[in-house]
C-alpha positions in Angstrom: 86.2 -18.4 16.6 84.3 -21.5 15.5 86.3 -24.6 14.5 84.7 -26.9 11.9 86.2 -29.8 10.2 86.7 -29.3 6.4 84.6 -31.8 4.5 87.7 -33.1 2.6 89.8 -33.7 5.7 87.7 -35.6 8.2 90.4 -35.9 10.8 88.0 -34.7 13.5 84.3 -34.0 14.1 82.8 -31.1 16.1 79.7 -32.0 18.0 76.8 -30.0 16.5 75.8 -28.8 20.0 79.1 -27.0 20.3 79.7 -26.0 16.7 78.3 -22.4 16.9 79.6 -21.3 20.2 82.3 -18.5 19.8 85.5 -19.2 21.5 84.8 -22.9 22.3 87.0 -25.6 21.0 85.4 -29.1 21.1 86.2 -32.0 18.9 86.8 -35.7 18.7 89.3 -37.1 16.2 88.8 -39.8 13.7 91.4 -42.3 12.4 92.1 -40.2 9.2 94.7 -37.7 8.3 97.8 -39.0 10.1 101.1 -40.6 9.3 100.9 -43.9 11.3 101.1 -47.2 9.5 99.6 -50.7 9.8 97.0 -51.2 12.5 97.6 -47.7 13.7 96.8 -46.0 10.4 96.6 -43.2 10.2 95.8 -40.6 12.9 96.8 -42.6 16.0 96.9 -40.1 18.9 97.6 -42.6 21.7 101.0 -42.1 23.3 100.7 -45.4 25.2 100.4 -47.6 22.1 103.2 -49.6 20.4 103.1 -47.2 17.4 106.3 -45.3 16.4 106.5 -42.4 18.9 107.6 -40.1 16.1 104.5 -40.9 14.2 102.3 -40.3 17.2 104.0 -37.0 17.9 103.4 -35.8 14.4 99.7 -37.0 14.5 99.1 -35.1 17.7 100.8 -32.0 16.3 98.6 -32.1 13.3 95.4 -32.6 15.3 96.1 -29.8 17.7 97.2 -27.5 15.0 93.6 -27.5 13.7 92.7 -25.4 16.7 95.9 -23.3 16.8 97.2 -25.4 19.8 100.2 -27.5 20.7 101.0 -30.1 23.3 101.8 -27.2 25.6 98.1 -26.3 25.6 96.8 -29.8 26.4 96.2 -31.3 29.8 95.7 -35.1 29.7 96.4 -38.1 31.8 97.4 -41.8 31.6 93.9 -43.2 32.2 93.3 -46.2 34.5 89.6 -46.9 34.2 88.9 -45.3 37.5 87.0 -42.3 38.8 89.8 -39.9 39.8 89.4 -36.3 38.5 92.0 -33.7 38.0 91.5 -29.9 38.0 94.0 -28.8 35.3 95.8 -25.5 35.4 98.4 -26.0 32.8 99.3 -28.2 29.8 100.8 -31.4 31.1 100.4 -35.2 31.1 99.7 -36.8 34.4 98.9 -40.3 35.6 95.8 -41.9 37.1 93.0 -39.5 36.2 90.0 -40.4 34.0 88.5 -37.0 33.9 90.0 -33.5 33.7 88.4 -30.1 34.1 89.5 -26.5 33.8 88.4 -22.9 33.7 91.7 -21.6 32.3 91.3 -19.9 28.9 93.7 -21.3 26.2 93.9 -24.7 27.9 92.5 -27.9 26.4 91.6 -30.9 28.4 91.4 -34.2 26.6 90.9 -38.0 26.9 91.9 -40.8 24.6 89.5 -43.6 23.6 89.2 -46.6 21.4 85.8 -48.1 22.6 85.3 -46.3 25.9 83.0 -43.3 26.0 84.4 -39.8 25.8 82.1 -37.1 27.4 82.7 -33.4 26.9 81.0 -30.8 29.2 80.8 -27.1 28.8 79.6 -24.6 31.4 79.0 -21.3 29.4 78.3 -19.2 32.5 81.6 -20.0 34.2 83.6 -20.8 31.1 84.5 -24.1 32.5 84.9 -27.4 30.7 85.5 -31.1 31.4 86.7 -34.1 29.4 85.7 -37.5 30.8 86.8 -41.1 29.9 84.1 -43.6 30.8 84.7 -47.3 30.2 82.3 -49.7 31.9 84.1 -49.3 35.2 84.0 -45.5 35.1 80.4 -45.7 34.1 79.3 -47.9 36.9 81.5 -45.7 39.2 79.4 -42.7 38.2 82.4 -40.7 36.9 80.1 -38.3 35.1 78.2 -37.5 38.3 81.4 -37.0 40.2 82.8 -34.7 37.6 79.8 -32.5 37.6 79.8 -32.4 41.3 83.4 -31.3 41.3 82.8 -28.7 38.6 80.1 -27.2 40.9 82.5 -27.2 43.9 85.4 -25.8 42.0 83.8 -23.4 39.5 80.2 -22.9 40.7 78.9 -24.9 37.8 75.1 -25.6 37.7 74.2 -28.6 35.7 71.2 -26.9 34.2 73.5 -24.4 32.5 75.7 -27.1 30.9 76.0 -28.5 27.4 77.3 -32.1 27.2 78.3 -34.4 24.4 78.4 -38.2 24.8 81.0 -39.2 22.2 81.8 -42.0 19.8 82.3 -45.4 21.5 81.4 -49.1 21.2 77.7 -49.5 20.4 75.4 -51.7 22.5 75.1 -54.3 19.7 78.8 -55.1 20.0 79.5 -54.5 23.7 78.8 -58.0 25.1 79.9 -58.5 28.7 79.8 -61.2 31.3 76.8 -61.5 33.7 78.8 -60.1 36.6 79.6 -56.9 34.7 76.1 -56.5 33.4 74.7 -56.9 36.9 76.4 -53.6 37.8 74.3 -51.7 35.2 70.6 -50.7 35.4 68.2 -53.0 33.5 67.5 -49.9 31.3 71.1 -50.1 30.0 71.4 -53.8 29.2 69.7 -56.6 27.4 70.2 -60.3 27.0 72.7 -61.5 24.4 72.7 -64.7 22.3 75.5 -66.1 24.5 74.4 -67.8 27.8 75.5 -65.8 30.8 76.3 -62.7 28.8 74.5 -59.4 28.0 74.8 -56.3 25.8 75.4 -53.0 27.6 74.7 -49.5 26.3 77.5 -47.2 27.5 76.2 -44.2 25.6 72.8 -44.2 27.2 74.1 -45.1 30.7 76.3 -42.0 30.6 73.7 -39.8 29.0 71.3 -40.8 31.8 73.9 -39.7 34.4 74.0 -36.3 32.7 70.2 -36.1 32.8 70.1 -37.3 36.4 72.6 -34.6 37.4 70.2 -31.9 36.0 71.4 -31.3 32.4 68.3 -30.9 30.2 67.8 -33.4 27.4 67.9 -30.6 24.8 71.4 -29.7 26.1 72.8 -33.3 25.6 74.1 -34.6 22.3 74.9 -38.3 21.8 77.2 -39.3 18.9 75.5 -41.2 16.2 78.7 -43.0 15.4 80.2 -46.3 16.7 83.8 -47.4 16.9 82.7 -50.9 15.8 80.0 -50.2 13.1 82.1 -47.3 11.8 85.4 -48.9 12.3 86.7 -47.5 9.0 86.5 -44.1 10.6 87.3 -44.9 14.3 89.7 -47.1 16.2 88.2 -50.0 18.1 90.1 -51.9 20.7 87.7 -54.8 20.7 87.2 -55.1 16.9 91.0 -54.9 16.3 91.9 -57.2 19.1 93.8 -54.7 21.2 96.3 -53.7 18.5 95.1 -50.3 17.3 95.3 -46.6 17.7 93.4 -44.1 19.9 91.2 -41.1 19.2 91.4 -37.9 21.2 88.5 -35.9 22.4 89.2 -32.4 23.6 87.4 -29.3 24.9 88.5 -25.9 26.0 87.8 -22.2 25.8 90.0 -20.1 23.5 91.9 -17.2 24.9 
């Protein structure tokens, strides 16, 4: 089955790279179509925000129902901006992992974001998937590389077979960081900013380059054209909204 977002209810978007693959569920939510109020309006899917938990639960129910799924079908984690990876075998919420992978049919893996980069990976030969949360720490910690290495060890994944999506995050024109943070990135992924001692960093390209370096062909990588800051009307941005905002959810899985 293919899952596409109806044009009149843009509560999620399906990466074009994944949109015509039978049995694959892959999507990232927007901020539309939920019941949350105020700074969390409307489709806040973040359980660790200060939003009303009843609203968050309803939002998550609505989002997952688009794919015929419930919370029982979702493996996620309280993310800590690290590089720990979990091999998920059942629907549950754990703690301390910034990437999850599985080869279990009927199980989604997902990460929440509000400026950090979500990356979704699909291995069609082994029917394995991964969802990765990469902020600047995870990016410089090569979490994408580590995830692909673990997929190979666990599932026999070969990067050359994979399809990957680098999702919606803060764009390089708005992600200004201190010099010590910028120094941890390649010069290809940063440029000087107008503020002395600071620089702009491109998280999308840094993570896309990790996918390429691992062996995923360019034609099998899609990078979101959207930005949490430029397109803030459609996506939550922790930086733009000064930390009081909702979270999007990016999920991937193989249907039963």
